[in-house]
RORO-520695 format. One record per residue (C-alpha): residue number from 1; x, y, z. Coordinates in steps of 0.02 Angstrom, whole numbers, plus 32768, in hexadecimal, padded with zeros to 4 digits. Layout:
+-----+------+-------+------+
: seq : east : north :   up :
+-----+------+-------+------+
: NUM :    X :     Y :    Z :
...
+-----+------+-------+------+
END
This chain:
+-----+------+-------+------+
: seq : east : north :   up :
+-----+------+-------+------+
:   1 : 85AC :  749F : 3CC2 :
:   2 : 8583 :  755F : 3CE3 :
:   3 : 860F :  75C2 : 3D38 :
:   4 : 85D9 :  7635 : 3DD8 :
:   5 : 8610 :  76DB : 3DE7 :
:   6 : 8688 :  76FE : 3E7F :
:   7 : 8738 :  76B9 : 3EAA :
:   8 : 872E :  7638 : 3F1E :
:   9 : 87E5 :  7602 : 3F39 :
:  10 : 888C :  765D : 3EED :
:  11 : 8925 :  7623 : 3EFA :
:  12 : 89B3 :  769D : 3EEC :
:  13 : 8A72 :  767D : 3EC0 :
:  14 : 8A7B :  75CF : 3F1E :
:  15 : 8B19 :  7586 : 3F2A :
:  16 : 8B40 :  74D0 : 3F7A :
:  17 : 8BF1 :  7475 : 3F83 :
:  18 : 8C24 :  73D3 : 3FC4 :
:  19 : 8CDB :  73DB : 3FFB :
:  20 : 8D1C :  7414 : 3F47 :
:  21 : 8C8D :  73D4 : 3EE6 :
:  22 : 8C3A :  747D : 3EAF :
:  23 : 8B71 :  742F : 3E9E :
:  24 : 8B10 :  74D9 : 3E85 :
:  25 : 8B69 :  756A : 3E3C :
:  26 : 8AEE :  7606 : 3E64 :
:  27 : 8A42 :  75B7 : 3E36 :
:  28 : 89A9 :  7627 : 3E14 :
:  29 : 88ED :  75E1 : 3E17 :
:  30 : 884C :  7621 : 3E34 :
:  31 : 8794 :  75A8 : 3E53 :
:  32 : 8700 :  7610 : 3E43 :
:  33 : 866F :  75CA : 3EA5 :
:  34 : 85F6 :  7547 : 3E39 :
:  35 : 8691 :  751A : 3DA7 :
:  36 : 86DD :  7475 : 3D9A :
:  37 : 87A4 :  74B0 : 3D81 :
:  38 : 8813 :  7432 : 3D30 :
:  39 : 88C4 :  741A : 3D63 :
:  40 : 8920 :  73BC : 3CD9 :
:  41 : 89D4 :  739A : 3CCC :
:  42 : 8A49 :  7311 : 3CBC :
:  43 : 8A7A :  7290 : 3D60 :
:  44 : 8AF8 :  7309 : 3DB6 :
:  45 : 8AA3 :  73A4 : 3D7B :
:  46 : 8A79 :  73E7 : 3E2A :
:  47 : 89BD :  73C0 : 3E37 :
:  48 : 89C1 :  735C : 3EC9 :
:  49 : 8A3A :  73BC : 3F23 :
:  50 : 89C1 :  7452 : 3F02 :
:  51 : 891E :  7403 : 3F32 :
:  52 : 8983 :  73CD : 3FDC :
:  53 : 89AB :  7482 : 3FFC :
:  54 : 88EE :  74BB : 3FD6 :
:  55 : 88BA :  7434 : 4066 :
:  56 : 8944 :  7454 : 40E0 :
:  57 : 89A1 :  73B5 : 40C7 :
:  58 : 8A36 :  7411 : 409A :
:  59 : 8A71 :  74C0 : 40CB :
:  60 : 8A99 :  7522 : 4030 :
:  61 : 8B48 :  7583 : 4033 :
:  62 : 8AFE :  762B : 3FE6 :
:  63 : 8A6F :  7673 : 3FA2 :
:  64 : 89C2 :  76A7 : 3FD9 :
:  65 : 8916 :  7654 : 3FF2 :
:  66 : 8885 :  76AB : 3FE2 :
:  67 : 87D8 :  7667 : 4010 :
:  68 : 8730 :  76CE : 3FD4 :
:  69 : 87AF :  776A : 3FC6 :
:  70 : 87FB :  7762 : 4064 :
:  71 : 88B2 :  7739 : 4084 :
:  72 : 88BA :  768F : 40F7 :
:  73 : 8928 :  760E : 413F :
:  74 : 8916 :  7550 : 4114 :
:  75 : 898B :  7515 : 41A7 :
:  76 : 8943 :  745D : 419E :
:  77 : 88A7 :  73FC : 4162 :
:  78 : 8830 :  743C : 41EC :
:  79 : 885D :  74EF : 41B5 :
:  80 : 8815 :  74BF : 4101 :
:  81 : 878F :  746B : 4148 :
:  82 : 873D :  74F5 : 41AC :
:  83 : 8762 :  7562 : 4112 :
:  84 : 86F6 :  74E8 : 40A7 :
:  85 : 8762 :  7478 : 404E :
:  86 : 8752 :  73CD : 4031 :
:  87 : 87C0 :  7347 : 3FD4 :
:  88 : 878C :  7290 : 3F8D :
:  89 : 8830 :  7245 : 3F64 :
:  90 : 884E :  71B2 : 3EDA :
:  91 : 886B :  7135 : 3F67 :
:  92 : 87D5 :  7152 : 3FE9 :
:  93 : 87EB :  7183 : 409B :
:  94 : 875F :  70FD : 40D2 :
:  95 : 8758 :  707E : 4151 :
:  96 : 86F7 :  6FF0 : 40EE :
:  97 : 86C1 :  6F8F : 4198 :
:  98 : 866A :  7035 : 41DD :
:  99 : 85B5 :  706A : 41AA :
: 100 : 85A1 :  70F6 : 4124 :
: 101 : 856B :  7180 : 41A8 :
: 102 : 85FE :  7142 : 420F :
: 103 : 8671 :  7173 : 4187 :
: 104 : 861A :  7211 : 414A :
: 105 : 8640 :  724D : 4207 :
: 106 : 86E2 :  71F5 : 4227 :
: 107 : 8753 :  7254 : 42A3 :
: 108 : 86C2 :  72DB : 42B4 :
: 109 : 8636 :  7271 : 430F :
: 110 : 85AD :  72E1 : 434F :
: 111 : 859E :  72C1 : 440F :
: 112 : 84EF :  72D1 : 4468 :
: 113 : 8540 :  7353 : 44E2 :
: 114 : 8603 :  7375 : 450D :
: 115 : 8697 :  7338 : 44CA :
: 116 : 8685 :  72B0 : 4552 :
: 117 : 85D9 :  7286 : 4518 :
: 118 : 859D :  71EC : 44B4 :
: 119 : 8599 :  71E9 : 43F9 :
: 120 : 84E5 :  7220 : 43B8 :
: 121 : 84E5 :  7196 : 4332 :
: 122 : 842A :  71C9 : 430B :
: 123 : 8460 :  7276 : 42DE :
: 124 : 84DE :  723D : 427A :
: 125 : 8498 :  71CB : 4217 :
: 126 : 8403 :  7248 : 41FA :
: 127 : 8483 :  72CA : 419C :
: 128 : 84D3 :  7247 : 4149 :
: 129 : 842B :  7221 : 4103 :
: 130 : 8410 :  72C9 : 40D5 :
: 131 : 84BA :  72DD : 4076 :
: 132 : 849B :  723A : 4018 :
: 133 : 83F2 :  7277 : 3FDC :
: 134 : 8445 :  7319 : 3F8F :
: 135 : 84A8 :  729F : 3F21 :
: 136 : 8416 :  723A : 3EE9 :
: 137 : 8441 :  719D : 3F4A :
: 138 : 83D9 :  7142 : 3FC8 :
: 139 : 83D8 :  717D : 406E :
: 140 : 83A9 :  70BE : 40B0 :
: 141 : 847E :  70A9 : 408F :
: 142 : 84A9 :  7104 : 4123 :
: 143 : 849E :  7076 : 418C :
: 144 : 84EC :  7001 : 4117 :
: 145 : 85A2 :  6FBD : 4126 :
: 146 : 8606 :  702F : 40BC :
: 147 : 866E :  6F92 : 4076 :
: 148 : 85DD :  6F53 : 402C :
: 149 : 85C4 :  6FE1 : 3FA5 :
: 150 : 8616 :  6FF3 : 3EFA :
: 151 : 86A0 :  7069 : 3EE5 :
: 152 : 864C :  70D6 : 3E97 :
: 153 : 85C1 :  70F8 : 3F28 :
: 154 : 8645 :  70F5 : 3FAC :
: 155 : 8694 :  7195 : 3F36 :
: 156 : 85EA :  71D4 : 3F53 :
: 157 : 85EF :  71C3 : 4022 :
: 158 : 8688 :  722B : 401D :
: 159 : 8636 :  72A2 : 3FB8 :
: 160 : 859A :  728E : 4030 :
: 161 : 8626 :  72A7 : 40B4 :
: 162 : 866B :  734F : 4068 :
: 163 : 8599 :  7392 : 405C :
: 164 : 85A1 :  7378 : 4119 :
: 165 : 8634 :  73E5 : 4133 :
: 166 : 85CE :  747A : 40D5 :
: 167 : 8651 :  7471 : 4045 :
: 168 : 8664 :  74EA : 3FCC :
: 169 : 86EE :  74B7 : 3F6B :
: 170 : 8709 :  73EF : 3F4E :
: 171 : 87B3 :  73B3 : 3F0F :
: 172 : 87AD :  730E : 3EA1 :
: 173 : 8851 :  72AD : 3E86 :
: 174 : 8837 :  7231 : 3DF3 :
: 175 : 8777 :  71FA : 3E45 :
: 176 : 874C :  719C : 3D95 :
: 177 : 87F7 :  713B : 3DA3 :
: 178 : 8799 :  709E : 3DDE :
: 179 : 86F5 :  70A3 : 3DBA :
: 180 : 8687 :  7048 : 3D39 :
: 181 : 8623 :  70A7 : 3CBA :
: 182 : 8582 :  70A8 : 3D1F :
: 183 : 85E4 :  70EC : 3DAB :
: 184 : 863B :  7181 : 3D54 :
: 185 : 858E :  71BC : 3D03 :
: 186 : 8553 :  71BD : 3DB0 :
: 187 : 85E1 :  7223 : 3DEC :
: 188 : 85BA :  728E : 3D53 :
: 189 : 850A :  72B4 : 3D87 :
: 190 : 854C :  72D7 : 3E40 :
: 191 : 85CA :  7353 : 3E0E :
: 192 : 854A :  73BD : 3D93 :
: 193 : 84D9 :  73C0 : 3E30 :
: 194 : 8566 :  7408 : 3EAD :
: 195 : 8597 :  7483 : 3E3E :
: 196 : 84CE :  74C0 : 3E11 :
: 197 : 84D9 :  74EC : 3ED4 :
: 198 : 8571 :  7537 : 3EC1 :
: 199 : 85EE :  74D7 : 3EFF :
: 200 : 8699 :  74E5 : 3EA5 :
: 201 : 86F4 :  744E : 3E63 :
: 202 : 87B0 :  743C : 3E47 :
: 203 : 87AF :  739C : 3DE9 :
: 204 : 8852 :  732B : 3DC5 :
: 205 : 885F :  72BE : 3D2D :
: 206 : 88BE :  726A : 3CA8 :
: 207 : 8827 :  7245 : 3C44 :
: 208 : 880B :  72D1 : 3BB0 :
: 209 : 8774 :  7291 : 3B80 :
: 210 : 872C :  72A8 : 3C37 :
: 211 : 877C :  735B : 3C50 :
: 212 : 871F :  7375 : 3BAD :
: 213 : 8682 :  7351 : 3BEA :
: 214 : 8687 :  739E : 3C97 :
: 215 : 8705 :  742A : 3C9B :
: 216 : 86D6 :  74CF : 3C99 :
: 217 : 878C :  751D : 3CB4 :
: 218 : 8844 :  74BF : 3C97 :
: 219 : 88DE :  74F1 : 3CF1 :
: 220 : 8968 :  7490 : 3C9E :
: 221 : 8A12 :  7483 : 3D00 :
: 222 : 8AC1 :  7446 : 3CC0 :
: 223 : 8B5D :  7435 : 3D38 :
: 224 : 8B19 :  748F : 3DC3 :
: 225 : 8AD9 :  751C : 3D4D :
: 226 : 8A3B :  756D : 3D23 :
: 227 : 8A24 :  7563 : 3C5D :
: 228 : 8976 :  75A1 : 3C44 :
: 229 : 88C1 :  75A5 : 3C82 :
: 230 : 884D :  757A : 3BE8 :
: 231 : 8799 :  756B : 3BD9 :
: 232 : 8776 :  74C2 : 3BB1 :
: 233 : 86DE :  74D2 : 3B2B :
: 234 : 873F :  7537 : 3ABC :
: 235 : 87E9 :  74E1 : 3AB1 :
: 236 : 8836 :  7438 : 3A5A :
: 237 : 8871 :  73B6 : 3AB6 :
: 238 : 8910 :  73B5 : 3A4C :
: 239 : 893E :  7467 : 3A9E :
: 240 : 891A :  7417 : 3B44 :
: 241 : 899C :  7393 : 3B34 :
: 242 : 8A1C :  7402 : 3AD7 :
: 243 : 8A10 :  748A : 3B66 :
: 244 : 8A2E :  73F4 : 3BED :
: 245 : 8AB5 :  7388 : 3BA0 :
: 246 : 8B01 :  742B : 3B46 :
: 247 : 8B09 :  73CF : 3AA8 :
: 248 : 8A8F :  7390 : 3A2D :
: 249 : 8A62 :  72D0 : 3A2E :
: 250 : 8A34 :  72AD : 397A :
: 251 : 8A27 :  71F1 : 39B5 :
: 252 : 89B9 :  71D1 : 3A5B :
: 253 : 89D7 :  70FF : 3A2A :
: 254 : 8A85 :  7107 : 39D0 :
: 255 : 8A6F :  7059 : 399D :
: 256 : 8AFC :  6FFD : 3953 :
: 257 : 8ABC :  6F56 : 38E5 :
: 258 : 8B39 :  6EBC : 38DD :
: 259 : 8B42 :  6E2B : 3876 :
: 260 : 8AD9 :  6DAB : 38D5 :
: 261 : 8B45 :  6D16 : 3912 :
: 262 : 8B36 :  6C60 : 396A :
: 263 : 8ACB :  6C5B : 3A03 :
: 264 : 8B22 :  6C83 : 3A90 :
: 265 : 8A89 :  6C6B : 3B20 :
: 266 : 89FD :  6BFF : 3B39 :
: 267 : 8973 :  6BF4 : 3BA7 :
: 268 : 8912 :  6B41 : 3B9B :
: 269 : 8875 :  6B11 : 3BEF :
: 270 : 88A5 :  6B8C : 3C7E :
: 271 : 87FA :  6B89 : 3CFC :
: 272 : 87EE :  6C1F : 3D77 :
: 273 : 8793 :  6BF4 : 3E1D :
: 274 : 86D7 :  6C2B : 3E12 :
: 275 : 86E4 :  6C2F : 3D4F :
: 276 : 866A :  6BBC : 3CE0 :
: 277 : 86D8 :  6B9B : 3C5B :
: 278 : 8799 :  6B84 : 3C3F :
: 279 : 880B :  6C0F : 3BC5 :
: 280 : 8880 :  6BDF : 3B49 :
: 281 : 88E3 :  6C67 : 3AE6 :
: 282 : 8999 :  6C7C : 3AA2 :
: 283 : 8A14 :  6D03 : 3A7C :
: 284 : 8A94 :  6D11 : 39F3 :
: 285 : 8B2B :  6D75 : 39E3 :
: 286 : 8B20 :  6E1B : 3995 :
: 287 : 8A74 :  6E40 : 39E3 :
: 288 : 8A23 :  6E8F : 3A60 :
: 289 : 8984 :  6E40 : 3A96 :
: 290 : 88F6 :  6E9E : 3AFB :
: 291 : 8877 :  6E66 : 3B6D :
: 292 : 87E1 :  6ECA : 3B6F :
: 293 : 872F :  6EB9 : 3BC3 :
: 294 : 86BE :  6F07 : 3C42 :
: 295 : 86E3 :  6F17 : 3CF7 :
: 296 : 86CB :  6E68 : 3D54 :
: 297 : 86E7 :  6E0F : 3CAF :
: 298 : 8780 :  6DBB : 3D08 :
: 299 : 880B :  6E0C : 3C9E :
: 300 : 8877 :  6E25 : 3D3A :
: 301 : 8841 :  6D7F : 3D8C :
: 302 : 8881 :  6D2A : 3D01 :
: 303 : 891F :  6D8F : 3D02 :
: 304 : 8952 :  6D68 : 3DC1 :
: 305 : 8927 :  6CA7 : 3DA7 :
: 306 : 89AA :  6CAB : 3D0F :
: 307 : 8A1C :  6CF7 : 3D76 :
: 308 : 8A01 :  6C8F : 3E1F :
: 309 : 89B3 :  6D16 : 3E81 :
: 310 : 8901 :  6CB6 : 3E92 :
: 311 : 88E6 :  6BE8 : 3E8A :
: 312 : 889D :  6BA6 : 3DEF :
: 313 : 8839 :  6B0F : 3DD3 :
: 314 : 889A :  6AC8 : 3D42 :
: 315 : 8900 :  6AFB : 3CB5 :
: 316 : 89AA :  6AFA : 3C58 :
: 317 : 8A1F :  6B7F : 3C34 :
: 318 : 8AA9 :  6B8A : 3BA9 :
: 319 : 8B47 :  6BFB : 3B76 :
: 320 : 8B99 :  6BCE : 3AD6 :
: 321 : 8B3A :  6B39 : 3AD1 :
: 322 : 8B66 :  6AEF : 3B82 :
: 323 : 8AF6 :  6AD6 : 3C04 :
: 324 : 8B26 :  6B3D : 3CA3 :
: 325 : 8AD6 :  6B13 : 3D43 :
: 326 : 8A9F :  6BA0 : 3DB5 :
: 327 : 8A58 :  6B96 : 3E56 :
: 328 : 8A89 :  6C55 : 3EB2 :
: 329 : 8ACD :  6CF2 : 3E66 :
: 330 : 8B76 :  6CAB : 3E9C :
: 331 : 8B77 :  6C1F : 3E01 :
: 332 : 8B2E :  6C8C : 3D84 :
: 333 : 8BB9 :  6D0F : 3DAE :
: 334 : 8C2F :  6C7C : 3D8E :
: 335 : 8BDE :  6C45 : 3CF9 :
: 336 : 8BFB :  6CFC : 3CB5 :
: 337 : 8B5A :  6D4A : 3CCB :
: 338 : 8B32 :  6E05 : 3D11 :
: 339 : 8A87 :  6E45 : 3D43 :
: 340 : 8A75 :  6F02 : 3D3C :
: 341 : 89DA :  6EFB : 3DBD :
: 342 : 8940 :  6F6E : 3DA7 :
: 343 : 895C :  6FBA : 3E62 :
: 344 : 8A15 :  6FF1 : 3E6E :
: 345 : 8A0F :  7048 : 3F04 :
: 346 : 89D4 :  6FA7 : 3F68 :
: 347 : 8A19 :  6F23 : 3EFF :
: 348 : 8AA4 :  6F5E : 3E96 :
: 349 : 8B05 :  6FCD : 3F09 :
: 350 : 8B52 :  6FDB : 3FCA :
: 351 : 8B11 :  708C : 3FC6 :
: 352 : 8B8B :  70B2 : 4061 :
: 353 : 8C1E :  7059 : 402D :
: 354 : 8C99 :  70BD : 3FB6 :
: 355 : 8C8F :  70AE : 3EF5 :
: 356 : 8D2C :  7030 : 3ED8 :
: 357 : 8CEA :  6FBF : 3F5E :
: 358 : 8C4E :  6FAE : 3EFE :
: 359 : 8C94 :  6F96 : 3E49 :
: 360 : 8D05 :  6F11 : 3E94 :
: 361 : 8C85 :  6EBB : 3EFC :
: 362 : 8C4B :  6E42 : 3E7C :
: 363 : 8CF8 :  6E08 : 3E51 :
: 364 : 8D5E :  6DF7 : 3EE7 :
: 365 : 8D9E :  6D72 : 3EB9 :
: 366 : 8DFA :  6DC3 : 3E31 :
: 367 : 8E5E :  6E3A : 3EA2 :
: 368 : 8E99 :  6DBD : 3F24 :
: 369 : 8F52 :  6D8A : 3F24 :
: 370 : 8FA6 :  6CE2 : 3F50 :
: 371 : 8F89 :  6CF0 : 400F :
: 372 : 8EDA :  6CFF : 3FE6 :
: 373 : 8ED2 :  6DCB : 4022 :
: 374 : 8E81 :  6E50 : 3FBD :
: 375 : 8EE4 :  6EBF : 3F49 :
: 376 : 8E9E :  6F70 : 3F7B :
: 377 : 8F00 :  6FC4 : 3F0A :
: 378 : 8EE1 :  6F58 : 3E75 :
: 379 : 8E28 :  6F6F : 3EAD :
: 380 : 8E39 :  7030 : 3E9A :
: 381 : 8EA5 :  703F : 3E03 :
: 382 : 8E11 :  6FCD : 3DA4 :
: 383 : 8D85 :  7028 : 3DEB :
: 384 : 8DDA :  70DD : 3DBF :
: 385 : 8DE8 :  709F : 3D0E :
: 386 : 8D30 :  7062 : 3D0F :
: 387 : 8CF9 :  710E : 3D51 :
: 388 : 8D5C :  7171 : 3CCA :
: 389 : 8D22 :  7102 : 3C3F :
: 390 : 8C6F :  7116 : 3C6C :
: 391 : 8C79 :  71C6 : 3CA5 :
: 392 : 8C32 :  71B9 : 3D51 :
: 393 : 8C1C :  7262 : 3DA8 :
: 394 : 8C75 :  7290 : 3E1D :
: 395 : 8CFB :  720F : 3DF5 :
: 396 : 8D46 :  7206 : 3EAA :
: 397 : 8D3A :  713F : 3ED1 :
: 398 : 8D40 :  7169 : 3F81 :
: 399 : 8C9B :  71BF : 3F74 :
: 400 : 8C15 :  7146 : 3FC6 :
: 401 : 8B9C :  7113 : 3F3A :
: 402 : 8AFC :  715D : 3FA8 :
: 403 : 8B52 :  7208 : 3F74 :
: 404 : 8B33 :  71F9 : 3EA6 :
: 405 : 8AA3 :  720F : 3E4F :
: 406 : 8A34 :  718D : 3DF5 :
: 407 : 8A7E :  718E : 3D4D :
: 408 : 8B36 :  718B : 3DA0 :
: 409 : 8B10 :  70FF : 3E11 :
: 410 : 8AC4 :  709F : 3D81 :
: 411 : 8B7A :  70B6 : 3D26 :
: 412 : 8BC5 :  7061 : 3DBC :
: 413 : 8B4E :  6FD5 : 3DCF :
: 414 : 8B84 :  6FB9 : 3D28 :
: 415 : 8C43 :  6FCE : 3D40 :
: 416 : 8C25 :  6F5B : 3DC5 :
: 417 : 8BF8 :  6EBE : 3D4D :
: 418 : 8C7A :  6EFA : 3CCA :
: 419 : 8CF5 :  6EDA : 3D40 :
: 420 : 8CB0 :  6E1E : 3D4E :
: 421 : 8CDF :  6E0C : 3C82 :
: 422 : 8C34 :  6DD0 : 3C81 :
: 423 : 8BF6 :  6D72 : 3BDE :
: 424 : 8B45 :  6D8B : 3BEA :
: 425 : 8AE1 :  6E27 : 3C1E :
: 426 : 8A3D :  6E3E : 3C59 :
: 427 : 89F9 :  6EEC : 3C66 :
: 428 : 8952 :  6EF7 : 3CDD :
: 429 : 8912 :  6FB6 : 3CB5 :
: 430 : 89C7 :  6FFE : 3C8F :
: 431 : 8994 :  70B6 : 3C79 :
: 432 : 8919 :  70C6 : 3D06 :
: 433 : 8924 :  7173 : 3D59 :
: 434 : 89B8 :  71AB : 3CFB :
: 435 : 89C1 :  723B : 3C7F :
: 436 : 89CF :  7242 : 3BB8 :
: 437 : 8A74 :  7252 : 3BA3 :
: 438 : 8AAB :  71DD : 3C2C :
: 439 : 8A1F :  714E : 3BCA :
: 440 : 8A8B :  7179 : 3B2C :
: 441 : 8B3A :  7142 : 3B80 :
: 442 : 8ADB :  70A3 : 3BC1 :
: 443 : 8AA8 :  706C : 3B12 :
: 444 : 8B54 :  7099 : 3AD2 :
: 445 : 8B92 :  702A : 3B50 :
: 446 : 8B23 :  6F97 : 3B1D :
: 447 : 8B5A :  6FB2 : 3A61 :
: 448 : 8C02 :  6FAB : 3A9F :
: 449 : 8BDC :  6F09 : 3B01 :
: 450 : 8B9F :  6EBD : 3A60 :
: 451 : 8C26 :  6EDC : 3A08 :
: 452 : 8C9F :  6EA4 : 3A71 :
: 453 : 8C48 :  6DFA : 3A74 :
: 454 : 8BBA :  6DF2 : 3AFD :
: 455 : 8B13 :  6DC1 : 3B0F :
: 456 : 8A98 :  6E5C : 3B53 :
: 457 : 89E2 :  6E29 : 3B74 :
: 458 : 8982 :  6ECC : 3BA4 :
: 459 : 88EA :  6EE4 : 3C16 :
: 460 : 8885 :  6F87 : 3C00 :
: 461 : 87D3 :  6FCD : 3C16 :
: 462 : 880F :  7067 : 3B96 :
: 463 : 87E1 :  702B : 3AFF :
: 464 : 8834 :  70AA : 3A7A :
: 465 : 88CC :  706E : 3AEF :
: 466 : 88A7 :  6FC4 : 3AB8 :
: 467 : 887C :  6FE8 : 39FF :
: 468 : 8910 :  705F : 39F6 :
: 469 : 89A2 :  6FE2 : 3A47 :
: 470 : 8969 :  6F30 : 3A21 :
: 471 : 897E :  6EBB : 398A :
: 472 : 8904 :  6E55 : 39CE :
: 473 : 8870 :  6E6C : 3A42 :
: 474 : 8838 :  6DDC : 3AA5 :
: 475 : 877B :  6DFF : 3B0A :
: 476 : 874A :  6DC9 : 3BAF :
: 477 : 8696 :  6DA6 : 3BE7 :
: 478 : 866A :  6D4D : 3C9E :
: 479 : 8709 :  6CED : 3C9C :
: 480 : 8710 :  6CB8 : 3BE3 :
: 481 : 8769 :  6CF8 : 3B47 :
: 482 : 86DB :  6D34 : 3AD8 :
: 483 : 8742 :  6D6F : 3A3E :
: 484 : 87E3 :  6D67 : 39F2 :
: 485 : 87FE :  6E03 : 397B :
: 486 : 888D :  6E2A : 3918 :
: 487 : 88AD :  6EE3 : 38FF :
: 488 : 886F :  6F02 : 385F :
: 489 : 87C3 :  6EC5 : 38A3 :
: 490 : 87CA :  6F0C : 394F :
: 491 : 8744 :  6F99 : 3962 :
: 492 : 86F2 :  6FDC : 3A04 :
: 493 : 8652 :  6F9D : 39B8 :
: 494 : 867F :  6EE5 : 39AC :
: 495 : 86E2 :  6EEB : 3A56 :
: 496 : 8659 :  6F26 : 3AB7 :
: 497 : 85D6 :  6EA9 : 3A58 :
: 498 : 865B :  6E1C : 3A90 :
: 499 : 8667 :  6E69 : 3B40 :
: 500 : 85AD :  6E6F : 3B67 :
: 501 : 8593 :  6DC4 : 3B0E :
: 502 : 853B :  6E08 : 3A77 :
: 503 : 85C2 :  6DDB : 3A08 :
: 504 : 8596 :  6D70 : 396C :
: 505 : 85D1 :  6CCA : 393B :
: 506 : 8654 :  6D07 : 38C1 :
: 507 : 86AB :  6D6B : 395F :
: 508 : 86B7 :  6CD4 : 39DA :
: 509 : 877B :  6CB0 : 3A04 :
: 510 : 87DD :  6C74 : 3980 :
: 511 : 8852 :  6C10 : 3A06 :
: 512 : 88C8 :  6BCE : 3979 :
: 513 : 88E4 :  6C85 : 3919 :
: 514 : 898A :  6CC3 : 3908 :
: 515 : 89D1 :  6D67 : 3942 :
: 516 : 89CA :  6E05 : 38D2 :
+-----+------+-------+------+
END
């Protein structure tokens, strides 16, 4: 993507603190018209705070902002919108029950006359159709209920909203995190069209391959400082990582091999509602088992059924050879199971509660005394230990979970389940939306869990992650397990064949396979 000459946005010496926590420590950044400028850094490096200052959601403590060469004040989101700055967050800001065109003009509806006049639905619909057409979309979807569209199309609706604002700069925060392969390609095409029109994109992503494909320049942040701005095409990925984490990551997947032991967990004849066939598999001590498959293969549905979050038609679960009856998450927790869910914000945390409460939440019984009262000091002490052990930043256990970055929120979710002394850990997309350094910490924790005698089942859409960390790979397609591949036989090609239903008979599941 060609970079067009001319500074569009320039930040000089931007500082921001929250109480005693200095988040931004004098950031300089220049974005030019028509470029894709990537912000890269570990969770907690300051990326989200910086874009919130660009969009007026936060007020800077010091520094200057220049727009098209002139110094400006961005005191609120309206100021940013008037300049031509739009933002598309990972969690979409939409109302699924409204029509597409109504979402595009939400909060800034076009009126037929004055402020008290009726909304001009016809004009709004026409403008929405024009914007959607610019993105290669069928203009007819403007009149469709938004919730009927896929996530990828919903994100394109957010981009269409930016176009109706006549945006000159669009900030995209982890836009591909929840998209399927075809939806990601659609977004790539859209970004290319936007930059060809001279629209600048500030892009936040932890996926180094898509940065390589889409980015023109990359600015690396670490601990609130700008480390360096680099051209994407002529620099190495490993160099980005070293700048980002301040150290060399020789092992992106620090897999440890353990001697396979006896069977620790078994799923037998389990049928999830809506699927055609039951599922059988087992996990042995000393191994990490991964579940791979395409979006919609039924991986998360299987995990939720195992944990009792969703009903199953039939099936049995065994831990250490003993059958366990699980009809609800409460039963699963009591049996010694932990479920690190895909959606940490909605299902893993209470965002407006402090870290100590979140960490103790799944095992309050542990902290009750003889009078059945909760020992608050006990919760705080244990939470403080986990926060230090997992290197949660900031380490203030009184801080609300909402204030943490994605990677640090994930650490709090894991701490919550470690606090239950669980034996079977189900990780569903454990590294989605977290940086390279935090991913390595999660992988090392998995190794530690296995070393300490726990069972680990990992669901992931990231094939290199599956191949890098798992001793055995179960592949799912349309709710069935279509392959059970030991580490030395698992390749991207074999996994994709099984995921698309084209695997050879020799690659069909070996349910009786042992670990290792």
